[in-house]
Steps between C-alpha positions, in 0.01 A plus 500: 500500500698531167851381484751780566747513224697777653823369630661583838838442647466315847556731801709238658747548777776613504446683171237508225712719266669193355441542132549124448202419724191335320220735384189375679128561454332637796347177621852357517649813656270499780628152596866532424580850619639613836660170572854429631763409238467121413813380678558170662332469835340845462137536594247523230309779680634840607552524878321726729728739688371558854712796620462842614864611428814406310872456580681811414859631494678762686532714173234735380184347340507479126211497247357154477619390844232344719467688830153434649202294383266806494709609197510163319514130542653241261172309507347788282761505238390226260130559548531879439691441176244231389216743540695777321552254199130418500423861475751542214750722675790547259767408756356310783838455659548884532132580564339208695162550641441615857291288735310673782321383816163544330333627196397813690871556599589471129213750413623736772853502366379594162277775637808651683650571161230776467641825647314673776200682351515296200207360300407141429243388238339158572221276355154551631503135569821370657629294791319642809806503709658739250193718511479512884878594522466768245203649687700511819796664335287747328319587832841558647603737218769264385369486138185539306302251296284484195297192409430425134336238277813359361305362197437853390822647352345836446396527870861420608634754258264757617611450865863529389413823297317654791794442738746655244279800413469576878885499531509167662641148404394146528779313666357142480254322285398173673345233290342169541394263207270316562383719774402373846225414541308619186742323252517800276783481234731788428687597189828478686719613209295814429474580880875458557574723204248758626672508850845556347363771272398699809808416701355247741631171627284208409453209742295197408359243765554172305355265776201386301672438178842372639815526280387195314219693331632855496833684549435871540856600492524380145224752423697786650377500855727622766403278800320176533338392839402158607316367787717179521246363752267431203603299178872508542510328839163332417418326821329751738768449759714803496480882469755658268542759236731596219603800286689464172669781302742502210704795626799461738455840665133457553556157651753660733242745636250230557758266663596802722124536604478129568802518737403813693136418532565143598278359229710185420332159524630206698748249327244215558221691306735559212578131489143396527421767215774350271351147561157623394650677192633152386136408404370828389456413126314170585281659765417800281424289198261278692331776675456697176350213320244435774419882536419527126282202528311620809458851339358332190250285703381795716450700179300223340290466822402862410345634812800708630756730336847336485829680456804321371736641253505177298131528423413670164232690692758676703549851375872481536516145332687610175746707700569223751553268217753734338684584830487181702709206376361156532199545726254743669578427863315293760266766657148557400187676647135441500243758610219327685299822527490544885716466798246243646496275207886519468549417871261207471698357216831544690340328813378207281838418353685187632804481282568863427662690796330814622810709549678808376822482280554312174752303305531203734453131409162515665202672355378808696196701470383830673253778467726789457257782628513342837801720541403870557814609309378362183378774257112539467540414126569139601156326500371388835427157374816434318702194589868475416612161428861390504528168324735248640629159382211276613321297233284735303194269513511508886527876495207522263284256692555683819435839353183379308349348813564816701341712235208263482455492874518876531245552228263239663533672829426841339197361325365331820537831689280696260 
């Protein structure tokens, strides 16, 4: 991963607005931010506040006063500012990120910004949880949905035009880049501009890229969503989500949803997520280096189509090189042609873990079409590989032997 020259002010406690604070690159910020002030006998790490409520006064509650932990918890303060800084929010003190109890809770909060009867445009390939939720909401009459190939700007514009010409609107354009699981790359600046031209909010799920590779708010997006479960926390040991915006009023609406819908995470999960974020730069750099090498070797092997934005053969490679900073992510796919062959490879692996999810220190592999909710355009035999931080030679040796064994088994069965 390339060195990040952009400087940040540490999101330290009690305040990160101190103009005399040192300007840090992101690798240093991740380690230094959200810690107590360095006073004698003070702890190095921020404490976890295990409480459901807070001492109050007999007077009326005032803005900023803590009342109940479903509304806020001091454990959140530093980490939420840190994520806002990573996503390049202009004033992370005034508009920190919002943590949610899961990525789906974060997605649900954003979808509730859409008015009843509103319309949402989403990628044809996107996180299946989002797709399933949208289908349920559409079936209930809460909203309507159009799916598009987000690589095709003309198709997206045509959908927006059709809605406008029919007297309707598009209320939300939802984007992923790279997409899950097909790793399509979107022209985010163009799509954000298109959304705003037609009066729609634009939300970007930035889970795959992380804030280290891409900051959609800088490109004009209104909302950024993360599954903190994945790269940010990085250890496959918690469920958590986040929403980041650069608008105080919009954040207040989302915070209100979090409070009333009870979507807040536990203090311990937030602490663990912050601990995971400390090593995000190191983990991502190692995983991306290995993913690029594995993609190259699979492509050289030549028998199965490989998708990875870092390969020159990927149709979105030039766009990815222009929009992602310092790397192409740590997820790749390989299409083994059939479900049986793909399943045989998964069953033959010893080091790779056959499990859903991604972004952890361990390498995970799964055949995505085993889920009935995946679109039919996802190939039956496609494996999604989330590369972890194991030694690349061990990962390759395991993958290579499983491929060879599956091919030998297939040949013997003919």
